[in-house]
FILO-281889 format. One line per field, with one value per residue (C-alpha): residue in three letters; y negated, x negated, z negated. Coordinates in pm, whole numbers, plus 50000, padded with zeros to 5 digits. Layout:
N
resn <- (ALA,...)
v <- (Y,...)
u <- (X,...)
w <- (Z,...)
***
This chain:
442
resn <- (MET,THR,PRO,THR,ALA,THR,PRO,PRO,PRO,ILE,LEU,THR,HIS,ARG,SER,VAL,LEU,ALA,LEU,ALA,LEU,PRO,ILE,MET,LEU,SER,ASN,VAL,THR,THR,PRO,LEU,LEU,GLY,ALA,VAL,ASP,THR,ALA,VAL,VAL,GLY,GLN,ILE,PRO,ASP,ALA,ALA,TYR,ILE,GLY,ALA,VAL,ALA,LEU,GLY,SER,LEU,VAL,PHE,THR,PHE,VAL,PHE,TRP,ALA,PHE,GLY,PHE,LEU,ARG,MET,GLY,THR,THR,GLY,LEU,THR,ALA,GLN,ALA,LEU,GLY,ALA,GLY,ASP,GLN,ASP,GLU,ILE,ALA,ALA,CYS,LEU,GLY,ARG,SER,LEU,LEU,ILE,ALA,LEU,ALA,ALA,GLY,SER,ALA,LEU,ILE,VAL,LEU,GLN,TRP,PRO,ILE,ARG,GLU,ILE,ALA,PHE,ALA,TRP,ILE,ASP,ALA,SER,VAL,ARG,VAL,GLU,THR,LEU,ALA,ARG,SER,TYR,PHE,ASP,ILE,ARG,ILE,TRP,ALA,ALA,PRO,ALA,THR,LEU,ALA,ASN,TYR,ALA,LEU,LEU,GLY,TRP,PHE,ILE,GLY,ARG,GLY,ARG,THR,ASP,ILE,GLY,LEU,VAL,LEU,GLN,LEU,VAL,LEU,ASN,LEU,LEU,ASN,MET,ALA,LEU,ASP,LEU,LEU,PHE,VAL,LEU,GLY,PHE,GLY,TRP,ASP,VAL,ARG,GLY,VAL,ALA,LEU,GLY,THR,VAL,VAL,ALA,GLU,TRP,CYS,ALA,ALA,LEU,LEU,GLY,VAL,ALA,VAL,ALA,LEU,GLY,GLN,LEU,ARG,SER,THR,ASN,SER,GLY,TRP,SER,TRP,ARG,ARG,LEU,ARG,ASP,PRO,ALA,ARG,LEU,ARG,ARG,THR,LEU,VAL,VAL,ASN,SER,ASP,ILE,MET,VAL,ARG,SER,LEU,ALA,LEU,ILE,PHE,ALA,PHE,VAL,TRP,PHE,MET,ALA,GLN,GLY,ALA,ARG,GLN,GLY,ASP,VAL,VAL,LEU,ALA,ALA,ASN,ALA,VAL,LEU,MET,GLN,PHE,ILE,SER,ILE,SER,ALA,TYR,PHE,LEU,ASP,GLY,LEU,ALA,PHE,ALA,ALA,GLU,ALA,LEU,VAL,GLY,ARG,ALA,ILE,GLY,ALA,ALA,GLN,ARG,THR,GLY,LEU,LEU,LEU,ALA,ALA,ARG,LEU,THR,THR,LEU,TRP,ALA,VAL,LEU,ILE,ALA,ALA,LEU,ALA,SER,LEU,ALA,LEU,LEU,LEU,ALA,GLY,GLY,GLN,LEU,ILE,ASP,TRP,LEU,SER,VAL,ASP,ILE,GLY,VAL,ARG,ALA,THR,ALA,ARG,SER,TYR,LEU,PRO,TRP,ALA,ALA,TRP,ALA,PRO,LEU,ALA,GLY,VAL,LEU,ALA,PHE,GLN,LEU,ASP,GLY,ILE,PHE,ILE,GLY,ALA,THR,ARG,THR,ARG,ASP,MET,ARG,GLN,ALA,MET,LEU,LEU,SER,LEU,ALA,ILE,PHE,LEU,LEU,ALA,TRP,TRP,ALA,LEU,GLN,PRO,LEU,GLY,ASN,HIS,GLY,LEU,TRP,ALA,ALA,LEU,TYR,VAL,HIS,TYR,LEU,ALA,ARG,THR,LEU,SER,LEU,ALA,TRP,PHE,LEU,PRO,GLY,LEU,VAL,ARG,SER,VAL,PRO,ALA)
v <- (50000,49665,49417,49095,48827,48731,48380,48312,48176,47807,47785,47591,47609,47817,48070,48107,48174,48417,48621,48573,48621,48992,49053,48865,49061,49392,49301,49195,49543,49684,49492,49525,49898,49848,49642,49919,50175,49960,49893,50260,50386,50070,50204,50458,50274,50357,50122,50424,50504,50158,50170,50516,50416,50094,50279,50562,50314,50119,50425,50477,50109,50135,50466,50381,50021,50136,50232,49901,49854,50089,49805,49498,49619,49767,49438,49229,49468,49527,49154,49083,49365,49216,48873,49030,49218,49561,49806,50111,49962,49866,50235,50344,50113,50307,50646,50583,50453,50750,50998,50822,50815,51187,51280,51048,51143,51513,51451,51271,51574,51809,51581,51506,51666,51456,51142,51193,51269,50973,50736,50829,50850,50487,50357,50321,50382,50565,50944,50937,50685,50878,51212,51066,50887,51213,51380,51092,51128,51503,51460,51137,51240,51461,51147,51043,51126,50971,50658,50591,50662,50405,50147,50214,50200,49874,49711,49817,49684,49353,49323,49369,49100,49356,49255,49354,49719,49680,49546,49849,50097,49923,49907,50279,50354,50137,50162,50540,50535,50321,50550,50859,50692,50631,50987,51165,50957,50842,51128,51428,51293,51358,51039,50944,51266,51156,50819,50996,51254,50984,50808,51126,51205,50846,50805,51117,51027,50677,50805,51054,50791,50540,50780,50856,50485,50417,50695,50541,50202,50354,50524,50193,50034,50339,50381,50659,50809,50899,51102,50936,50589,50693,50799,50522,50459,50077,50043,50316,50146,49815,49983,50147,49825,49628,49901,49951,49578,49562,49875,49715,49395,49584,49784,49463,49304,49603,49643,49297,49390,49730,49554,49311,49593,49798,49506,49460,49829,49779,49532,49791,49945,49638,49396,49648,49678,49298,49241,49512,49336,48999,49152,49261,48892,48815,49107,48989,48635,48762,48980,48680,48484,48776,48736,48411,48560,48854,48611,48429,48760,48834,48481,48415,48754,48693,48346,48488,48769,48501,48282,47979,47770,47540,47838,47951,47610,47564,47911,47847,47507,47604,47929,47763,47478,47719,47937,47643,47549,47904,47930,47617,47757,48091,47922,47712,48021,48210,47918,47894,48260,48444,48504,48669,48883,49004,49115,49303,49489,49604,49676,49689,49384,49366,49381,49108,48870,48930,48888,48557,48420,48478,48393,48052,48225,48449,48164,47939,48224,48183,47828,47931,48207,48083,47941,48257,48466,48245,48247,48626,48633,48402,48603,48937,48817,48700,49031,48827,49106,49058,48710,48853,49120,48872,48628,48895,49039,48691,48627,48953,48859,48518,48680,48918,48632,48430,48724,48770,48401,48384,48700,48502,48378,48733,48796,48425,48438,48741,48554,48248,48467,48583,48219,48173,48468,48300,47982,48170,48355,48029,47838,48121,48184,47812,47800,48047,47890,47631,47907,48108,47813,47734,48095,48055,47861,47517)
u <- (50000,49846,49820,50015,49923,50210,50155,50250,50600,50645,50605,50838,50908,51216,51026,50749,51005,51193,50874,50760,51082,51131,50768,50816,51130,50963,50643,50812,50963,50612,50518,50878,50816,50510,50721,50984,50708,50586,50936,51037,50738,50755,51075,50855,50730,50365,50129,49931,50200,50186,49807,49802,50026,49824,49492,49625,49772,49447,49247,49475,49467,49091,49095,49375,49282,48939,49149,49335,49192,49465,49708,49495,49289,49594,49780,49502,49424,49791,49873,49584,49696,50045,49910,49720,50034,49861,50139,49916,49669,49953,50048,49685,49632,49894,49772,49415,49527,49756,49481,49244,49515,49585,49216,49127,49432,49356,48994,49109,49316,49022,48789,49033,48824,48507,48716,48904,48595,48399,48691,48763,48396,48363,48677,48633,48982,49106,49131,49511,49538,49286,49465,49796,49632,49470,49814,49936,49637,49674,50026,50002,49696,49926,50081,49747,49811,50159,50039,49767,50007,50245,49963,49907,50277,50334,50033,50152,50505,50373,50129,50414,50617,50877,50875,51240,51147,50867,51125,51351,51066,50932,51281,51329,50992,51018,51388,51371,51063,51239,51542,51325,51130,51451,51571,51246,51137,51456,51670,51436,51184,50877,50694,50396,50431,50774,50638,50371,50610,50857,50581,50479,50832,50904,50577,50635,50997,50897,50610,50826,51092,50831,50680,51026,51103,50764,50815,51149,50981,50720,50986,51170,50860,50783,50448,50298,49980,49714,49422,49199,49296,49274,48910,48801,48441,48447,48787,48709,48380,48558,48817,48548,48350,48660,48772,48431,48396,48744,48672,48365,48560,48851,48621,48459,48798,48941,48619,48676,49025,48914,48637,48894,49116,48821,48691,49039,49044,48722,48910,49166,49495,49702,49491,49484,49864,49909,49682,49868,50199,50060,49902,50253,50346,50041,50123,50480,50369,50081,50314,50537,50235,50114,50433,50292,49945,50084,50273,49943,49781,50043,50063,49687,49617,49869,49727,49376,49495,49640,49324,49510,49334,49633,49851,49593,49571,49947,50001,49739,49883,50250,50199,49963,50207,50483,50243,50137,50502,50592,50285,50394,50745,50605,50383,50676,50896,50633,50578,50952,51052,50728,50818,51148,50983,50721,50999,51167,50849,50750,50919,50588,50561,50183,50182,50449,50256,49923,50068,50227,49890,49743,50057,49932,49645,49888,50132,49882,49724,49950,49825,49467,49473,49702,49434,49225,49525,49597,49237,49240,49541,49378,49055,49236,49445,49126,48953,48658,48592,48216,48277,48537,48296,48017,48248,48395,48058,47939,48261,48221,47869,47990,48277,48043,47808,48104,48227,47880,47854,48208,48197,48181,48535,48674,48986,49023,48678,48781,49079,48864,48624,48919,48990,48626,48674,48971,48769,48468,48689,48843,48519,48325,48592,48634,48262,48318,48644,48499,48311,48630,48815,48535,48537,48888,48929,49081)
w <- (50000,50107,49820,49858,49607,49380,49245,48885,48832,48759,48383,48156,47785,47865,48077,47818,47543,47767,47789,47429,47234,47317,47218,46893,46810,46890,46708,46388,46345,46300,45983,45868,45887,45668,45430,45417,45352,45065,44932,44947,44749,44539,44385,44208,43894,43958,44145,44271,44531,44688,44684,44843,45135,45177,45189,45404,45651,45645,45747,46044,46130,46155,46347,46589,46654,46758,47060,47069,47418,47535,47465,47529,47824,47994,47962,48116,48401,48482,48480,48718,48949,48943,49033,49322,49435,49419,49326,49350,49104,48869,48858,48823,48524,48330,48452,48341,48002,47934,48023,47782,47514,47534,47536,47249,47041,47079,46978,46662,46561,46620,46421,46140,45864,45913,45976,45650,45444,45578,45530,45170,45075,45178,45004,44627,44485,44177,44187,44184,44468,44677,44622,44737,45033,45147,45157,45373,45607,45655,45794,45990,46194,46407,46557,46711,47082,47070,46888,47145,47433,47286,47290,47659,47744,47554,47719,48064,48018,47881,48170,48416,48239,48124,47762,47738,47786,47533,47288,47330,47287,46976,46827,46886,46729,46422,46342,46367,46146,45885,45882,45840,45558,45367,45431,45352,45051,44878,45003,44986,44732,44949,44830,45051,45251,45365,45482,45689,45840,45939,46132,46315,46433,46539,46733,46941,47017,47133,47347,47533,47593,47713,47967,48103,48145,48306,48561,48651,48699,48930,49141,49177,49338,49556,49382,49177,49043,49296,49163,49421,49292,48926,48966,49205,49085,49091,48925,48673,48586,48531,48312,48101,48060,47958,47720,47558,47489,47336,47133,46973,46916,46757,46529,46408,46340,46158,45961,45817,45698,45569,45378,45237,45109,44983,44778,44637,44542,44344,44125,44016,44128,44037,44243,44529,44520,44497,44796,44986,44920,45035,45344,45445,45459,45674,45902,45956,46042,46258,46461,46526,46643,46853,47056,47195,47226,47425,47646,47705,47802,48066,48205,48206,48363,48637,48706,48734,48960,49187,49148,49010,48744,48699,48605,48353,48186,48176,48029,47761,47672,47649,47458,47209,47145,47049,46848,46627,46567,46467,46242,46055,46008,45887,45629,45503,45473,45274,45040,44971,44962,44880,44515,44600,44867,44619,44382,44665,44758,44409,44077,43890,43659,43681,44059,44077,43851,44023,44373,44271,44161,44508,44709,44840,45021,45209,45273,45453,45652,45961,46019,45945,46206,46484,46715,46683,46789,47089,47206,47181,47413,47667,47678,47699,47993,48163,48073,47944,47700,47666,47525,47286,47166,47098,46921,46693,46595,46501,46307,46114,46012,45893,45700,45515,45426,45297,45088,44937,44849,44705,44489,44162,44236,44230,44434,44512,44669,44872,45013,45084,45284,45495,45581,45682,45916,46084,46134,46274,46524,46643,46686,46850,47114,47173,47258,47546,47670,47916,48100,48134,48284,48530,48655,48805,49133,49089)
***
């Protein structure tokens, strides 16, 4: 099929929101799922259960988001293929990503014992929390191929501008997961094991549904998977380079958050649980903001595929404007309602009091991180992944130095170091931004 360039649509505030709102609605169900997980086990009057789910989820966040390129890389490459009008390459982008997802997910299952032992040897938690977290790990690992396939599918639909389909798939995944959590934990009394099993079942159901929808989309455009196109040396090499850069970048990012939670764990189960509760607030706000960042990925990628600098600049400007507005609203909401939300997430008196003392840090985090999120979206859409890798490695080094210097301040110092990380991400990517813009024809 001969490619026919498809120029980006004329962008307005309305068109940006039409693309971003379904992503925001679908994204917010993911941290809401985490909040439900926390709230469900939080009904057990023992902080160890909240800490166990937090640490178990954190291990999988680190492991799975090492493969976050299956979402991010697929979005950028698909959007650029769409801008260039290459339907065969649009199909191949998904095919390559699904093959990688299945291979990597199967490898994670095979290697589950060393992954588990390394992870829990590194995290310094109490014996009870670690025992419960290990039970969670042993069940949830079986979702690995489906989880990674869902990353690839979501990235592909976003890259094609079909955020409505992404919304439906994420709603199926997360609402089913929430329902199963309630059934397995509150109904059957399976504690952290029920949370893990609910995730496994929901991930596989969503993956199978997503593949079926994607195949229907390919049939509608008279395109499909060609083995010759999937293994085209030049395109495969580009895919691997983009994905490897994003993988390093994702590992560096997740390492910072794992380090944050691990240092909280060293301060005791109550501080760990309080930080876990507050990180749910940050996750919810971040997923809202990611809606605009994902929109930037799709719109910037399409503009670059069509070789239009004006489209790139307009997409960056409009999505960032809305992202800053939403970040301000999120911070205001957390300042006003954070105390009530803490009470909903935990019945433990100590956890409630401790979380309240650190609430301002979580409340202002959306504004502190919004520009970093938007720059991520712009660079992903442009597939300038080498710049992203370098910026994130530098930011991680700065974060660790800040944590070391701020240790005397205890948990307040830990939160302050997280803010330094946001600032380092923003400034380092901003340094590379002029070169990105100059690389696109005016």
